[in-house]
VEXDREN-2710 file (C-alpha; in Angstrom, 1 decimal):
% VEXDREN-2710
k/r/px/py/pz
1/MET/0.0/0.0/0.0
2/LYS/1.4/3.4/-0.9
3/VAL/0.4/6.3/1.2
4/VAL/0.4/9.4/-1.1
5/SER/-2.7/11.2/0.3
6/PRO/-4.3/12.1/3.6
7/ASP/-7.0/9.5/2.9
8/ASP/-4.4/6.8/2.4
9/ALA/-2.8/7.8/5.7
10/SER/-6.1/7.5/7.5
11/ASN/-6.8/4.1/5.8
12/LEU/-3.3/2.8/6.8
13/SER/-3.8/3.9/10.4
14/ASN/-6.9/1.7/10.6
15/LEU/-5.2/-1.2/8.8
16/LEU/-2.2/-1.2/11.0
17/LYS/-4.4/-2.4/13.9
18/ASP/-4.6/-5.9/12.5
19/GLY/-1.8/-8.3/11.6
20/ASP/1.9/-7.7/10.9
21/TRP/3.0/-4.7/8.9
22/MET/6.3/-3.6/7.7
23/VAL/6.3/0.1/6.8
24/LEU/8.8/2.1/4.8
25/TYR/8.9/5.8/5.6
26/TYR/10.7/7.7/2.8
27/ALA/11.2/11.1/1.2
28/GLU/11.2/11.7/-2.5
29/TRP/14.2/14.1/-2.2
30/CYS/16.3/11.6/-0.2
31/GLY/19.3/10.1/-1.9
32/HIS/19.5/7.1/0.4
33/CYS/15.8/6.4/-0.3
34/LYS/16.4/6.5/-4.0
35/THR/19.3/4.1/-3.6
36/MET/17.3/1.7/-1.5
37/LYS/14.1/1.8/-3.7
38/PRO/15.1/-1.1/-6.0
39/GLU/15.9/-3.3/-3.0
40/TRP/12.5/-2.4/-1.4
41/GLU/10.7/-3.2/-4.7
42/LYS/12.4/-6.7/-4.6
43/VAL/11.0/-7.3/-1.1
44/VAL/7.6/-6.1/-2.1
45/SER/7.6/-8.3/-5.2
46/LYS/8.7/-11.3/-3.2
47/MET/6.5/-10.9/-0.1
48/LYS/3.3/-9.4/-1.3
49/ASP/1.6/-12.7/-2.0
50/THR/3.0/-14.7/0.9
51/GLY/0.4/-13.6/3.4
52/LYS/2.9/-13.3/6.2
53/VAL/3.5/-9.6/6.4
54/ASN/1.6/-6.6/5.0
55/LEU/3.6/-3.9/3.4
56/ALA/3.2/-0.2/3.2
57/GLU/5.2/2.9/2.0
58/VAL/4.5/6.3/3.5
59/GLU/5.9/9.4/1.8
60/SER/7.3/11.9/4.3
61/GLY/4.6/14.6/3.6
62/TYR/1.9/12.3/4.9
63/ILE/3.4/11.0/8.1
64/ASP/1.6/13.8/10.0
65/HIS/-1.7/12.5/8.8
66/LEU/-1.2/9.1/10.5
67/LYS/-3.3/8.7/13.6
68/ASP/-0.3/7.4/15.7
69/LYS/2.5/9.5/14.2
70/PRO/5.7/7.5/14.3
71/GLN/9.0/9.0/15.5
72/ILE/11.2/9.3/12.3
73/GLU/14.8/10.4/12.8
74/GLY/15.9/10.1/9.2
75/TYR/15.0/8.6/5.8
76/PRO/14.6/5.9/4.9
77/THR/13.2/4.3/8.0
78/ILE/11.6/0.9/8.1
79/LYS/9.5/-0.1/11.1
80/MET/7.6/-3.3/12.0
81/TYR/4.2/-3.3/13.6
82/ASN/2.3/-6.2/15.2
83/SER/-1.4/-5.4/15.7
84/GLY/-0.8/-1.7/15.7
85/LYS/2.2/-1.7/18.1
86/GLU/5.6/-0.8/16.9
87/VAL/7.9/-3.7/17.7
88/ALA/11.1/-3.1/15.7
89/LYS/13.0/-0.6/13.6
90/PHE/15.4/-1.7/10.9
91/GLY/18.9/-1.3/12.2
92/ASN/22.3/-0.6/10.8
93/GLU/22.3/-3.6/8.4
94/GLU/22.9/-3.0/4.8
95/ARG/19.7/-2.0/3.1
96/ILE/19.4/-5.0/0.7
97/ALA/16.4/-7.1/0.0
98/ASP/17.6/-10.2/1.9
99/ASN/18.2/-8.2/5.1
100/ILE/14.9/-6.3/4.8
101/GLU/13.0/-9.6/4.3
102/ARG/14.8/-11.2/7.2
103/PHE/13.9/-8.2/9.4
104/ALA/10.2/-8.6/8.5
105/MET/10.1/-12.4/9.1
106/THR/12.1/-12.1/12.4
107/ASN/9.7/-9.6/13.8
108/SER/6.5/-11.1/12.4
109/ASN/4.0/-12.9/14.6
110/LYS/3.4/-15.3/11.7
111/LYS/0.1/-16.1/13.2
112/GLU/-1.9/-14.4/10.6
113/ASN/-3.7/-16.7/8.1
114/ASN/-4.8/-13.8/5.9
115/THR/-3.2/-10.8/4.4
116/LYS/-4.9/-7.5/3.6
117/LEU/-4.5/-6.1/0.1
118/LEU/-5.8/-2.8/-1.1
119/VAL/-7.2/-3.1/-4.7
120/ASN/-8.6/0.2/-6.1
121/GLY/-9.1/1.4/-2.5
122/LEU/-11.1/-1.7/-1.5
123/GLU/-9.8/-4.0/1.2
124/LYS/-9.7/-7.6/0.2
125/MET/-8.7/-10.7/2.2
126/LYS/-6.4/-13.2/0.5
127/PRO/-6.1/-16.6/2.2
128/THR/-2.7/-18.0/2.6
129/LYS/-1.5/-21.6/2.6
130/LYS/-2.3/-23.6/5.6
131/PRO/0.7/-24.8/7.6
132/THR/1.7/-28.3/6.8
133/LYS/1.8/-30.8/9.6
134/LYS/5.1/-32.6/9.9
135/PRO/5.1/-36.1/11.2
136/ILE/6.1/-36.5/14.9
137/LYS/9.3/-38.3/15.4
138/LYS/9.2/-41.0/18.0
139/THR/12.1/-41.1/20.4
140/VAL/13.1/-44.4/21.9
141/LYS/14.6/-44.5/25.3
142/LYS/17.2/-47.1/26.1
143/THR/16.5/-49.0/29.2
144/VAL/19.5/-49.4/31.5
145/LYS/19.7/-52.6/33.4
146/LYS/20.1/-52.4/37.1
147/PRO/23.4/-53.9/38.3
148/THR/23.2/-57.4/39.9
149/LYS/25.3/-58.6/42.8
150/LYS/27.4/-60.6/40.3
151/THR/28.2/-57.5/38.1
152/VAL/28.9/-55.4/41.1
153/LYS/31.5/-57.9/42.4
154/LYS/33.2/-58.1/38.9
155/HIS/33.3/-54.3/38.7
156/THR/34.7/-54.0/42.3
157/LYS/37.4/-56.6/41.7
158/LYS/38.6/-54.8/38.5
159/HIS/39.1/-51.5/40.2
160/ASN/40.7/-52.7/43.5
END
């Protein structure tokens, strides 16, 4: 979801309340943002249909229109939200797709079975794959025999 209007900001504020969201805060004039943009697009392309994490981009001019205005110290800033609460900020790692995706998955609750998509301003739910059940491995315990008087005598003779 791209936030490029006050209405988009209001809509995102409501959507953030449910599920896991990774949000990119950026500024059009920011050189670092322009450099990172192709990496972010790789992440969006790869993750948009997984159903694990919802994605949003908020242009700097619309941050003030969000209901719970985040603290942004510089651009680009990527934050992770679980059910409306900020849980993590992307750190000092290199801003490449693999690191950004790892950040999202590490901070995701992964409990959501649906992902929200905005299509022409309408919210739609997309079901995700059900988790596969792995067979349970059985563990076998070895039984240890209790020492008999005979084995105790043998053992005692050897060590004396």
